[in-house]
mmCIF file of the N, C-alpha and C atoms, coordinates in Angstrom:
data_MODEL
# 
_entry.id   MODEL 
# 
loop_
_atom_site.group_PDB 
_atom_site.id 
_atom_site.type_symbol 
_atom_site.label_atom_id 
_atom_site.label_alt_id 
_atom_site.label_comp_id 
_atom_site.label_asym_id 
_atom_site.label_entity_id 
_atom_site.label_seq_id 
_atom_site.pdbx_PDB_ins_code 
_atom_site.Cartn_x 
_atom_site.Cartn_y 
_atom_site.Cartn_z 
_atom_site.occupancy 
_atom_site.B_iso_or_equiv 
_atom_site.pdbx_formal_charge 
_atom_site.auth_seq_id 
_atom_site.auth_comp_id 
_atom_site.auth_asym_id 
_atom_site.auth_atom_id 
_atom_site.pdbx_PDB_model_num 
ATOM 1   N N  . MET A 1 1  ? 164.280 177.871 52.932 1.00 0.00 ? 1  MET A N  1 
ATOM 2   C CA . MET A 1 1  ? 163.149 177.153 52.409 1.00 0.00 ? 1  MET A CA 1 
ATOM 3   C C  . MET A 1 1  ? 162.261 176.765 53.586 1.00 0.00 ? 1  MET A C  1 
ATOM 4   N N  . LYS A 1 2  ? 160.996 176.894 53.400 1.00 0.00 ? 2  LYS A N  1 
ATOM 5   C CA . LYS A 1 2  ? 160.047 176.494 54.436 1.00 0.00 ? 2  LYS A CA 1 
ATOM 6   C C  . LYS A 1 2  ? 159.415 175.176 54.033 1.00 0.00 ? 2  LYS A C  1 
ATOM 7   N N  . ILE A 1 3  ? 159.186 174.335 55.043 1.00 0.00 ? 3  ILE A N  1 
ATOM 8   C CA . ILE A 1 3  ? 158.492 173.073 54.813 1.00 0.00 ? 3  ILE A CA 1 
ATOM 9   C C  . ILE A 1 3  ? 157.485 172.874 55.934 1.00 0.00 ? 3  ILE A C  1 
ATOM 10  N N  . THR A 1 4  ? 156.529 172.022 55.686 1.00 0.00 ? 4  THR A N  1 
ATOM 11  C CA . THR A 1 4  ? 155.553 171.673 56.702 1.00 0.00 ? 4  THR A CA 1 
ATOM 12  C C  . THR A 1 4  ? 155.809 170.240 57.123 1.00 0.00 ? 4  THR A C  1 
ATOM 13  N N  . VAL A 1 5  ? 155.851 170.038 58.432 1.00 0.00 ? 5  VAL A N  1 
ATOM 14  C CA . VAL A 1 5  ? 156.124 168.714 58.971 1.00 0.00 ? 5  VAL A CA 1 
ATOM 15  C C  . VAL A 1 5  ? 155.046 168.367 59.974 1.00 0.00 ? 5  VAL A C  1 
ATOM 16  N N  . GLU A 1 6  ? 154.511 167.162 59.880 1.00 0.00 ? 6  GLU A N  1 
ATOM 17  C CA . GLU A 1 6  ? 153.520 166.688 60.838 1.00 0.00 ? 6  GLU A CA 1 
ATOM 18  C C  . GLU A 1 6  ? 154.221 165.820 61.869 1.00 0.00 ? 6  GLU A C  1 
ATOM 19  N N  . LEU A 1 7  ? 154.135 166.211 63.130 1.00 0.00 ? 7  LEU A N  1 
ATOM 20  C CA . LEU A 1 7  ? 154.743 165.450 64.211 1.00 0.00 ? 7  LEU A CA 1 
ATOM 21  C C  . LEU A 1 7  ? 153.743 165.304 65.352 1.00 0.00 ? 7  LEU A C  1 
ATOM 22  N N  . PRO A 1 8  ? 153.726 164.160 65.993 1.00 0.00 ? 8  PRO A N  1 
ATOM 23  C CA . PRO A 1 8  ? 152.878 164.011 67.172 1.00 0.00 ? 8  PRO A CA 1 
ATOM 24  C C  . PRO A 1 8  ? 153.359 164.958 68.282 1.00 0.00 ? 8  PRO A C  1 
ATOM 25  N N  . ASP A 1 9  ? 152.429 165.405 69.113 1.00 0.00 ? 9  ASP A N  1 
ATOM 26  C CA . ASP A 1 9  ? 152.758 166.339 70.184 1.00 0.00 ? 9  ASP A CA 1 
ATOM 27  C C  . ASP A 1 9  ? 153.852 165.803 71.105 1.00 0.00 ? 9  ASP A C  1 
ATOM 28  N N  . ASN A 1 10 ? 153.796 164.507 71.430 1.00 0.00 ? 10 ASN A N  1 
ATOM 29  C CA . ASN A 1 10 ? 154.795 163.960 72.343 1.00 0.00 ? 10 ASN A CA 1 
ATOM 30  C C  . ASN A 1 10 ? 156.198 163.998 71.741 1.00 0.00 ? 10 ASN A C  1 
ATOM 31  N N  . GLU A 1 11 ? 156.313 163.782 70.428 1.00 0.00 ? 11 GLU A N  1 
ATOM 32  C CA . GLU A 1 11 ? 157.619 163.859 69.781 1.00 0.00 ? 11 GLU A CA 1 
ATOM 33  C C  . GLU A 1 11 ? 158.120 165.297 69.737 1.00 0.00 ? 11 GLU A C  1 
ATOM 34  N N  . LEU A 1 12 ? 157.222 166.227 69.491 1.00 0.00 ? 12 LEU A N  1 
ATOM 35  C CA . LEU A 1 12 ? 157.606 167.633 69.455 1.00 0.00 ? 12 LEU A CA 1 
ATOM 36  C C  . LEU A 1 12 ? 158.068 168.097 70.836 1.00 0.00 ? 12 LEU A C  1 
ATOM 37  N N  . ARG A 1 13 ? 157.391 167.655 71.875 1.00 0.00 ? 13 ARG A N  1 
ATOM 38  C CA . ARG A 1 13 ? 157.820 167.981 73.245 1.00 0.00 ? 13 ARG A CA 1 
ATOM 39  C C  . ARG A 1 13 ? 159.209 167.398 73.520 1.00 0.00 ? 13 ARG A C  1 
ATOM 40  N N  . GLU A 1 14 ? 159.421 166.173 73.056 1.00 0.00 ? 14 GLU A N  1 
ATOM 41  C CA . GLU A 1 14 ? 160.721 165.529 73.264 1.00 0.00 ? 14 GLU A CA 1 
ATOM 42  C C  . GLU A 1 14 ? 161.827 166.265 72.501 1.00 0.00 ? 14 GLU A C  1 
ATOM 43  N N  . ILE A 1 15 ? 161.537 166.709 71.292 1.00 0.00 ? 15 ILE A N  1 
ATOM 44  C CA . ILE A 1 15 ? 162.504 167.469 70.503 1.00 0.00 ? 15 ILE A CA 1 
ATOM 45  C C  . ILE A 1 15 ? 162.884 168.754 71.234 1.00 0.00 ? 15 ILE A C  1 
ATOM 46  N N  . CYS A 1 16 ? 161.876 169.441 71.769 1.00 0.00 ? 16 CYS A N  1 
ATOM 47  C CA . CYS A 1 16 ? 162.146 170.669 72.516 1.00 0.00 ? 16 CYS A CA 1 
ATOM 48  C C  . CYS A 1 16 ? 162.967 170.375 73.767 1.00 0.00 ? 16 CYS A C  1 
ATOM 49  N N  . GLU A 1 17 ? 162.676 169.275 74.416 1.00 0.00 ? 17 GLU A N  1 
ATOM 50  C CA . GLU A 1 17 ? 163.416 168.886 75.618 1.00 0.00 ? 17 GLU A CA 1 
ATOM 51  C C  . GLU A 1 17 ? 164.873 168.555 75.284 1.00 0.00 ? 17 GLU A C  1 
ATOM 52  N N  . ILE A 1 18 ? 165.072 167.787 74.224 1.00 0.00 ? 18 ILE A N  1 
ATOM 53  C CA . ILE A 1 18 ? 166.426 167.369 73.829 1.00 0.00 ? 18 ILE A CA 1 
ATOM 54  C C  . ILE A 1 18 ? 167.270 168.563 73.400 1.00 0.00 ? 18 ILE A C  1 
ATOM 55  N N  . THR A 1 19 ? 166.686 169.452 72.623 1.00 0.00 ? 19 THR A N  1 
ATOM 56  C CA . THR A 1 19 ? 167.449 170.590 72.111 1.00 0.00 ? 19 THR A CA 1 
ATOM 57  C C  . THR A 1 19 ? 167.568 171.715 73.132 1.00 0.00 ? 19 THR A C  1 
ATOM 58  N N  . GLY A 1 20 ? 166.652 171.747 74.094 1.00 0.00 ? 20 GLY A N  1 
ATOM 59  C CA . GLY A 1 20 ? 166.655 172.831 75.077 1.00 0.00 ? 20 GLY A CA 1 
ATOM 60  C C  . GLY A 1 20 ? 166.061 174.115 74.532 1.00 0.00 ? 20 GLY A C  1 
ATOM 61  N N  . ILE A 1 21 ? 165.356 174.006 73.430 1.00 0.00 ? 21 ILE A N  1 
ATOM 62  C CA . ILE A 1 21 ? 164.736 175.176 72.793 1.00 0.00 ? 21 ILE A CA 1 
ATOM 63  C C  . ILE A 1 21 ? 163.219 175.043 72.904 1.00 0.00 ? 21 ILE A C  1 
ATOM 64  N N  . ARG A 1 22 ? 162.556 176.087 73.403 1.00 0.00 ? 22 ARG A N  1 
ATOM 65  C CA . ARG A 1 22 ? 161.110 176.008 73.646 1.00 0.00 ? 22 ARG A CA 1 
ATOM 66  C C  . ARG A 1 22 ? 160.271 176.195 72.381 1.00 0.00 ? 22 ARG A C  1 
ATOM 67  N N  . LYS A 1 23 ? 160.733 177.041 71.469 1.00 0.00 ? 23 LYS A N  1 
ATOM 68  C CA . LYS A 1 23 ? 159.950 177.297 70.251 1.00 0.00 ? 23 LYS A CA 1 
ATOM 69  C C  . LYS A 1 23 ? 160.105 176.120 69.285 1.00 0.00 ? 23 LYS A C  1 
ATOM 70  N N  . LYS A 1 24 ? 159.002 175.730 68.682 1.00 0.00 ? 24 LYS A N  1 
ATOM 71  C CA . LYS A 1 24 ? 158.970 174.525 67.844 1.00 0.00 ? 24 LYS A CA 1 
ATOM 72  C C  . LYS A 1 24 ? 159.891 174.594 66.631 1.00 0.00 ? 24 LYS A C  1 
ATOM 73  N N  . GLY A 1 25 ? 159.769 175.645 65.836 1.00 0.00 ? 25 GLY A N  1 
ATOM 74  C CA . GLY A 1 25 ? 160.559 175.766 64.604 1.00 0.00 ? 25 GLY A CA 1 
ATOM 75  C C  . GLY A 1 25 ? 162.056 175.722 64.860 1.00 0.00 ? 25 GLY A C  1 
ATOM 76  N N  . PRO A 1 26 ? 162.554 176.594 65.750 1.00 0.00 ? 26 PRO A N  1 
ATOM 77  C CA . PRO A 1 26 ? 163.990 176.562 66.043 1.00 0.00 ? 26 PRO A CA 1 
ATOM 78  C C  . PRO A 1 26 ? 164.451 175.232 66.645 1.00 0.00 ? 26 PRO A C  1 
ATOM 79  N N  . ALA A 1 27 ? 163.600 174.574 67.432 1.00 0.00 ? 27 ALA A N  1 
ATOM 80  C CA . ALA A 1 27 ? 163.967 173.281 68.023 1.00 0.00 ? 27 ALA A CA 1 
ATOM 81  C C  . ALA A 1 27 ? 164.139 172.224 66.938 1.00 0.00 ? 27 ALA A C  1 
ATOM 82  N N  . ILE A 1 28 ? 163.233 172.198 65.982 1.00 0.00 ? 28 ILE A N  1 
ATOM 83  C CA . ILE A 1 28 ? 163.328 171.234 64.883 1.00 0.00 ? 28 ILE A CA 1 
ATOM 84  C C  . ILE A 1 28 ? 164.559 171.537 64.041 1.00 0.00 ? 28 ILE A C  1 
ATOM 85  N N  . ARG A 1 29 ? 164.796 172.820 63.777 1.00 0.00 ? 29 ARG A N  1 
ATOM 86  C CA . ARG A 1 29 ? 165.976 173.203 62.995 1.00 0.00 ? 29 ARG A CA 1 
ATOM 87  C C  . ARG A 1 29 ? 167.259 172.745 63.691 1.00 0.00 ? 29 ARG A C  1 
ATOM 88  N N  . LYS A 1 30 ? 167.353 172.953 64.995 1.00 0.00 ? 30 LYS A N  1 
ATOM 89  C CA . LYS A 1 30 ? 168.533 172.531 65.765 1.00 0.00 ? 30 LYS A CA 1 
ATOM 90  C C  . LYS A 1 30 ? 168.719 171.022 65.696 1.00 0.00 ? 30 LYS A C  1 
ATOM 91  N N  . LEU A 1 31 ? 167.612 170.278 65.822 1.00 0.00 ? 31 LEU A N  1 
ATOM 92  C CA . LEU A 1 31 ? 167.685 168.820 65.757 1.00 0.00 ? 31 LEU A CA 1 
ATOM 93  C C  . LEU A 1 31 ? 168.200 168.363 64.393 1.00 0.00 ? 31 LEU A C  1 
ATOM 94  N N  . VAL A 1 32 ? 167.722 168.974 63.335 1.00 0.00 ? 32 VAL A N  1 
ATOM 95  C CA . VAL A 1 32 ? 168.164 168.621 61.980 1.00 0.00 ? 32 VAL A CA 1 
ATOM 96  C C  . VAL A 1 32 ? 169.643 168.977 61.793 1.00 0.00 ? 32 VAL A C  1 
ATOM 97  N N  . GLU A 1 33 ? 170.039 170.170 62.237 1.00 0.00 ? 33 GLU A N  1 
ATOM 98  C CA . GLU A 1 33 ? 171.443 170.575 62.114 1.00 0.00 ? 33 GLU A CA 1 
ATOM 99  C C  . GLU A 1 33 ? 172.353 169.615 62.862 1.00 0.00 ? 33 GLU A C  1 
ATOM 100 N N  . ASP A 1 34 ? 171.971 169.260 64.090 1.00 0.00 ? 34 ASP A N  1 
ATOM 101 C CA . ASP A 1 34 ? 172.787 168.344 64.891 1.00 0.00 ? 34 ASP A CA 1 
ATOM 102 C C  . ASP A 1 34 ? 172.870 166.968 64.237 1.00 0.00 ? 34 ASP A C  1 
ATOM 103 N N  . SER A 1 35 ? 171.759 166.510 63.695 1.00 0.00 ? 35 SER A N  1 
ATOM 104 C CA . SER A 1 35 ? 171.732 165.209 63.036 1.00 0.00 ? 35 SER A CA 1 
ATOM 105 C C  . SER A 1 35 ? 172.643 165.209 61.804 1.00 0.00 ? 35 SER A C  1 
ATOM 106 N N  . LEU A 1 36 ? 172.586 166.274 61.021 1.00 0.00 ? 36 LEU A N  1 
ATOM 107 C CA . LEU A 1 36 ? 173.460 166.391 59.845 1.00 0.00 ? 36 LEU A CA 1 
ATOM 108 C C  . LEU A 1 36 ? 174.930 166.409 60.252 1.00 0.00 ? 36 LEU A C  1 
ATOM 109 N N  . MET A 1 37 ? 175.254 167.144 61.310 1.00 0.00 ? 37 MET A N  1 
ATOM 110 C CA . MET A 1 37 ? 176.637 167.212 61.779 1.00 0.00 ? 37 MET A CA 1 
ATOM 111 C C  . MET A 1 37 ? 177.132 165.823 62.182 1.00 0.00 ? 37 MET A C  1 
ATOM 112 N N  . ILE A 1 38 ? 176.299 165.068 62.898 1.00 0.00 ? 38 ILE A N  1 
ATOM 113 C CA . ILE A 1 38 ? 176.675 163.711 63.319 1.00 0.00 ? 38 ILE A CA 1 
ATOM 114 C C  . ILE A 1 38 ? 176.918 162.826 62.105 1.00 0.00 ? 38 ILE A C  1 
ATOM 115 N N  . GLU A 1 39 ? 176.030 162.884 61.122 1.00 0.00 ? 39 GLU A N  1 
ATOM 116 C CA . GLU A 1 39 ? 176.188 162.064 59.918 1.00 0.00 ? 39 GLU A CA 1 
ATOM 117 C C  . GLU A 1 39 ? 177.440 162.447 59.140 1.00 0.00 ? 39 GLU A C  1 
ATOM 118 N N  . ARG A 1 40 ? 177.746 163.739 59.063 1.00 0.00 ? 40 ARG A N  1 
ATOM 119 C CA . ARG A 1 40 ? 178.969 164.170 58.371 1.00 0.00 ? 40 ARG A CA 1 
ATOM 120 C C  . ARG A 1 40 ? 180.202 163.626 59.073 1.00 0.00 ? 40 ARG A C  1 
ATOM 121 N N  . ARG A 1 41 ? 180.188 163.679 60.412 1.00 0.00 ? 41 ARG A N  1 
ATOM 122 C CA . ARG A 1 41 ? 181.316 163.148 61.179 1.00 0.00 ? 41 ARG A CA 1 
ATOM 123 C C  . ARG A 1 41 ? 181.460 161.640 60.979 1.00 0.00 ? 41 ARG A C  1 
ATOM 124 N N  . LYS A 1 42 ? 180.335 160.929 60.903 1.00 0.00 ? 42 LYS A N  1 
ATOM 125 C CA . LYS A 1 42 ? 180.379 159.482 60.660 1.00 0.00 ? 42 LYS A CA 1 
ATOM 126 C C  . LYS A 1 42 ? 181.034 159.183 59.313 1.00 0.00 ? 42 LYS A C  1 
ATOM 127 N N  . ARG A 1 43 ? 180.659 159.962 58.299 1.00 0.00 ? 43 ARG A N  1 
ATOM 128 C CA . ARG A 1 43 ? 181.247 159.762 56.963 1.00 0.00 ? 43 ARG A CA 1 
ATOM 129 C C  . ARG A 1 43 ? 182.754 159.958 56.990 1.00 0.00 ? 43 ARG A C  1 
ATOM 130 N N  . ILE A 1 44 ? 183.189 161.029 57.635 1.00 0.00 ? 44 ILE A N  1 
ATOM 131 C CA . ILE A 1 44 ? 184.628 161.301 57.716 1.00 0.00 ? 44 ILE A CA 1 
ATOM 132 C C  . ILE A 1 44 ? 185.325 160.187 58.485 1.00 0.00 ? 44 ILE A C  1 
ATOM 133 N N  . ALA A 1 45 ? 184.734 159.756 59.607 1.00 0.00 ? 45 ALA A N  1 
ATOM 134 C CA . ALA A 1 45 ? 185.331 158.684 60.411 1.00 0.00 ? 45 ALA A CA 1 
ATOM 135 C C  . ALA A 1 45 ? 185.446 157.406 59.596 1.00 0.00 ? 45 ALA A C  1 
ATOM 136 N N  . ARG A 1 46 ? 184.407 157.082 58.806 1.00 0.00 ? 46 ARG A N  1 
ATOM 137 C CA . ARG A 1 46 ? 184.448 155.883 57.957 1.00 0.00 ? 46 ARG A CA 1 
ATOM 138 C C  . ARG A 1 46 ? 185.607 155.948 56.975 1.00 0.00 ? 46 ARG A C  1 
ATOM 139 N N  . LYS A 1 47 ? 185.872 157.146 56.442 1.00 0.00 ? 47 LYS A N  1 
ATOM 140 C CA . LYS A 1 47 ? 186.963 157.294 55.475 1.00 0.00 ? 47 LYS A CA 1 
ATOM 141 C C  . LYS A 1 47 ? 188.320 157.065 56.135 1.00 0.00 ? 47 LYS A C  1 
ATOM 142 N N  . PHE A 1 48 ? 188.455 157.424 57.407 1.00 0.00 ? 48 PHE A N  1 
ATOM 143 C CA . PHE A 1 48 ? 189.699 157.126 58.118 1.00 0.00 ? 48 PHE A CA 1 
ATOM 144 C C  . PHE A 1 48 ? 189.808 155.634 58.383 1.00 0.00 ? 48 PHE A C  1 
ATOM 145 N N  . VAL A 1 49 ? 188.699 155.011 58.758 1.00 0.00 ? 49 VAL A N  1 
ATOM 146 C CA . VAL A 1 49 ? 188.708 153.580 59.069 1.00 0.00 ? 49 VAL A CA 1 
ATOM 147 C C  . VAL A 1 49 ? 189.024 152.756 57.828 1.00 0.00 ? 49 VAL A C  1 
ATOM 148 N N  . ASP A 1 50 ? 188.409 153.100 56.704 1.00 0.00 ? 50 ASP A N  1 
ATOM 149 C CA . ASP A 1 50 ? 188.651 152.295 55.498 1.00 0.00 ? 50 ASP A CA 1 
ATOM 150 C C  . ASP A 1 50 ? 189.928 152.692 54.742 1.00 0.00 ? 50 ASP A C  1 
ATOM 151 N N  . GLY A 1 51 ? 190.634 153.718 55.225 1.00 0.00 ? 51 GLY A N  1 
ATOM 152 C CA . GLY A 1 51 ? 191.920 154.076 54.636 1.00 0.00 ? 51 GLY A CA 1 
ATOM 153 C C  . GLY A 1 51 ? 191.868 155.127 53.547 1.00 0.00 ? 51 GLY A C  1 
ATOM 154 N N  . THR A 1 52 ? 190.691 155.649 53.240 1.00 0.00 ? 52 THR A N  1 
ATOM 155 C CA . THR A 1 52 ? 190.592 156.703 52.231 1.00 0.00 ? 52 THR A CA 1 
ATOM 156 C C  . THR A 1 52 ? 191.366 157.933 52.695 1.00 0.00 ? 52 THR A C  1 
ATOM 157 N N  . TYR A 1 53 ? 191.211 158.271 53.972 1.00 0.00 ? 53 TYR A N  1 
ATOM 158 C CA . TYR A 1 53 ? 191.958 159.372 54.586 1.00 0.00 ? 53 TYR A CA 1 
ATOM 159 C C  . TYR A 1 53 ? 192.945 158.769 55.570 1.00 0.00 ? 53 TYR A C  1 
ATOM 160 N N  . SER A 1 54 ? 194.030 159.476 55.780 1.00 0.00 ? 54 SER A N  1 
ATOM 161 C CA . SER A 1 54 ? 194.971 159.061 56.826 1.00 0.00 ? 54 SER A CA 1 
ATOM 162 C C  . SER A 1 54 ? 195.640 160.310 57.376 1.00 0.00 ? 54 SER A C  1 
ATOM 163 N N  . ALA A 1 55 ? 196.267 160.127 58.499 1.00 0.00 ? 55 ALA A N  1 
ATOM 164 C CA . ALA A 1 55 ? 196.979 161.247 59.119 1.00 0.00 ? 55 ALA A CA 1 
ATOM 165 C C  . ALA A 1 55 ? 198.374 160.775 59.494 1.00 0.00 ? 55 ALA A C  1 
ATOM 166 N N  . GLU A 1 56 ? 199.354 161.503 59.051 1.00 0.00 ? 56 GLU A N  1 
ATOM 167 C CA . GLU A 1 56 ? 200.728 161.188 59.401 1.00 0.00 ? 56 GLU A CA 1 
ATOM 168 C C  . GLU A 1 56 ? 201.077 161.988 60.648 1.00 0.00 ? 56 GLU A C  1 
ATOM 169 N N  . LEU A 1 57 ? 201.351 161.285 61.720 1.00 0.00 ? 57 LEU A N  1 
ATOM 170 C CA . LEU A 1 57 ? 201.668 161.932 62.985 1.00 0.00 ? 57 LEU A CA 1 
ATOM 171 C C  . LEU A 1 57 ? 203.145 161.747 63.281 1.00 0.00 ? 57 LEU A C  1 
ATOM 172 N N  . SER A 1 58 ? 203.954 162.497 62.544 1.00 0.00 ? 58 SER A N  1 
ATOM 173 C CA . SER A 1 58 ? 205.399 162.355 62.717 1.00 0.00 ? 58 SER A CA 1 
ATOM 174 C C  . SER A 1 58 ? 205.787 162.749 64.136 1.00 0.00 ? 58 SER A C  1 
ATOM 175 N N  . GLY A 1 59 ? 206.611 161.917 64.739 1.00 0.00 ? 59 GLY A N  1 
ATOM 176 C CA . GLY A 1 59 ? 207.077 162.177 66.085 1.00 0.00 ? 59 GLY A CA 1 
ATOM 177 C C  . GLY A 1 59 ? 206.147 161.720 67.184 1.00 0.00 ? 59 GLY A C  1 
ATOM 178 N N  . PHE A 1 60 ? 204.986 161.195 66.829 1.00 0.00 ? 60 PHE A N  1 
ATOM 179 C CA . PHE A 1 60 ? 204.001 160.799 67.837 1.00 0.00 ? 60 PHE A CA 1 
ATOM 180 C C  . PHE A 1 60 ? 204.521 159.671 68.716 1.00 0.00 ? 60 PHE A C  1 
ATOM 181 N N  . GLU A 1 61 ? 205.043 158.634 68.088 1.00 0.00 ? 61 GLU A N  1 
ATOM 182 C CA . GLU A 1 61 ? 205.527 157.482 68.861 1.00 0.00 ? 61 GLU A CA 1 
ATOM 183 C C  . GLU A 1 61 ? 206.679 157.883 69.782 1.00 0.00 ? 61 GLU A C  1 
ATOM 184 N N  . GLU A 1 62 ? 207.590 158.715 69.273 1.00 0.00 ? 62 GLU A N  1 
ATOM 185 C CA . GLU A 1 62 ? 208.710 159.157 70.089 1.00 0.00 ? 62 GLU A CA 1 
ATOM 186 C C  . GLU A 1 62 ? 208.231 159.987 71.278 1.00 0.00 ? 62 GLU A C  1 
ATOM 187 N N  . ALA A 1 63 ? 207.284 160.863 71.030 1.00 0.00 ? 63 ALA A N  1 
ATOM 188 C CA . ALA A 1 63 ? 206.751 161.704 72.104 1.00 0.00 ? 63 ALA A CA 1 
ATOM 189 C C  . ALA A 1 63 ? 206.052 160.859 73.163 1.00 0.00 ? 63 ALA A C  1 
ATOM 190 N N  . LYS A 1 64 ? 205.314 159.844 72.737 1.00 0.00 ? 64 LYS A N  1 
ATOM 191 C CA . LYS A 1 64 ? 204.642 158.964 73.699 1.00 0.00 ? 64 LYS A CA 1 
ATOM 192 C C  . LYS A 1 64 ? 205.662 158.212 74.543 1.00 0.00 ? 64 LYS A C  1 
ATOM 193 N N  . GLU A 1 65 ? 206.757 157.784 73.939 1.00 0.00 ? 65 GLU A N  1 
ATOM 194 C CA . GLU A 1 65 ? 207.801 157.074 74.676 1.00 0.00 ? 65 GLU A CA 1 
ATOM 195 C C  . GLU A 1 65 ? 208.457 158.001 75.701 1.00 0.00 ? 65 GLU A C  1 
ATOM 196 N N  . ILE A 1 66 ? 208.740 159.220 75.305 1.00 0.00 ? 66 ILE A N  1 
ATOM 197 C CA . ILE A 1 66 ? 209.325 160.203 76.234 1.00 0.00 ? 66 ILE A CA 1 
ATOM 198 C C  . ILE A 1 66 ? 208.362 160.468 77.385 1.00 0.00 ? 66 ILE A C  1 
ATOM 199 N N  . GLU A 1 67 ? 207.097 160.621 77.054 1.00 0.00 ? 67 GLU A N  1 
ATOM 200 C CA . GLU A 1 67 ? 206.074 160.855 78.077 1.00 0.00 ? 67 GLU A CA 1 
ATOM 201 C C  . GLU A 1 67 ? 205.969 159.664 79.029 1.00 0.00 ? 67 GLU A C  1 
ATOM 202 N N  . ARG A 1 68 ? 206.030 158.456 78.492 1.00 0.00 ? 68 ARG A N  1 
ATOM 203 C CA . ARG A 1 68 ? 205.956 157.251 79.313 1.00 0.00 ? 68 ARG A CA 1 
ATOM 204 C C  . ARG A 1 68 ? 207.135 157.182 80.280 1.00 0.00 ? 68 ARG A C  1 
ATOM 205 N N  . ARG A 1 69 ? 208.340 157.470 79.767 1.00 0.00 ? 69 ARG A N  1 
ATOM 206 C CA . ARG A 1 69 ? 209.535 157.450 80.622 1.00 0.00 ? 69 ARG A CA 1 
ATOM 207 C C  . ARG A 1 69 ? 209.453 158.503 81.724 1.00 0.00 ? 69 ARG A C  1 
ATOM 208 N N  . ALA A 1 70 ? 209.010 159.706 81.374 1.00 0.00 ? 70 ALA A N  1 
ATOM 209 C CA . ALA A 1 70 ? 208.882 160.779 82.361 1.00 0.00 ? 70 ALA A CA 1 
ATOM 210 C C  . ALA A 1 70 ? 207.870 160.399 83.431 1.00 0.00 ? 70 ALA A C  1 
ATOM 211 N N  . SER A 1 71 ? 206.774 159.814 83.014 1.00 0.00 ? 71 SER A N  1 
ATOM 212 C CA . SER A 1 71 ? 205.752 159.380 83.960 1.00 0.00 ? 71 SER A CA 1 
ATOM 213 C C  . SER A 1 71 ? 206.295 158.300 84.883 1.00 0.00 ? 71 SER A C  1 
ATOM 214 N N  . GLN A 1 72 ? 207.040 157.379 84.319 1.00 0.00 ? 72 GLN A N  1 
ATOM 215 C CA . GLN A 1 72 ? 207.626 156.300 85.118 1.00 0.00 ? 72 GLN A CA 1 
ATOM 216 C C  . GLN A 1 72 ? 208.633 156.873 86.121 1.00 0.00 ? 72 GLN A C  1 
ATOM 217 N N  . SER A 1 73 ? 209.456 157.814 85.689 1.00 0.00 ? 73 SER A N  1 
ATOM 218 C CA . SER A 1 73 ? 210.427 158.444 86.592 1.00 0.00 ? 73 SER A CA 1 
ATOM 219 C C  . SER A 1 73 ? 209.725 159.150 87.736 1.00 0.00 ? 73 SER A C  1 
ATOM 220 N N  . LEU A 1 74 ? 208.660 159.875 87.430 1.00 0.00 ? 74 LEU A N  1 
ATOM 221 C CA . LEU A 1 74 ? 207.904 160.580 88.469 1.00 0.00 ? 74 LEU A CA 1 
ATOM 222 C C  . LEU A 1 74 ? 207.269 159.610 89.451 1.00 0.00 ? 74 LEU A C  1 
ATOM 223 N N  . SER A 1 75 ? 206.750 158.498 88.929 1.00 0.00 ? 75 SER A N  1 
ATOM 224 C CA . SER A 1 75 ? 206.112 157.530 89.822 1.00 0.00 ? 75 SER A CA 1 
ATOM 225 C C  . SER A 1 75 ? 207.136 156.880 90.728 1.00 0.00 ? 75 SER A C  1 
ATOM 226 N N  . GLU A 1 76 ? 208.365 156.655 90.225 1.00 0.00 ? 76 GLU A N  1 
ATOM 227 C CA . GLU A 1 76 ? 209.425 156.087 91.054 1.00 0.00 ? 76 GLU A CA 1 
ATOM 228 C C  . GLU A 1 76 ? 209.846 157.078 92.137 1.00 0.00 ? 76 GLU A C  1 
ATOM 229 N N  . LEU A 1 77 ? 209.915 158.358 91.778 1.00 0.00 ? 77 LEU A N  1 
ATOM 230 C CA . LEU A 1 77 ? 210.256 159.378 92.776 1.00 0.00 ? 77 LEU A CA 1 
ATOM 231 C C  . LEU A 1 77 ? 209.168 159.467 93.854 1.00 0.00 ? 77 LEU A C  1 
ATOM 232 N N  . TRP A 1 78 ? 207.944 159.348 93.449 1.00 0.00 ? 78 TRP A N  1 
ATOM 233 C CA . TRP A 1 78 ? 206.808 159.439 94.377 1.00 0.00 ? 78 TRP A CA 1 
ATOM 234 C C  . TRP A 1 78 ? 206.830 158.297 95.374 1.00 0.00 ? 78 TRP A C  1 
ATOM 235 N N  . ARG A 1 79 ? 207.258 157.126 94.924 1.00 0.00 ? 79 ARG A N  1 
ATOM 236 C CA . ARG A 1 79 ? 207.280 155.950 95.793 1.00 0.00 ? 79 ARG A CA 1 
ATOM 237 C C  . ARG A 1 79 ? 208.381 156.026 96.858 1.00 0.00 ? 79 ARG A C  1 
ATOM 238 N N  . ASP A 1 80 ? 209.454 156.764 96.566 1.00 0.00 ? 80 ASP A N  1 
ATOM 239 C CA . ASP A 1 80 ? 210.574 156.834 97.516 1.00 0.00 ? 80 ASP A CA 1 
ATOM 240 C C  . ASP A 1 80 ? 210.231 157.538 98.780 1.00 0.00 ? 80 ASP A C  1 
# 
């Protein structure tokens, strides 16, 4: 779908600078795509924060404890 958008020259230059794309149309498209991606990620993150989504990380705590012990052992060896 094509649309017409009125933007001040300084904003259009900034959009091209931010996206790294010199052509106006593709630069605006990239900015819109990136903005949509950010908003989608925010929605998903909100669902994790409010508990709608969750992730079961079985073994995570045990693995962190093993990693902590190994790190501590290495640091003790390094100090000797």
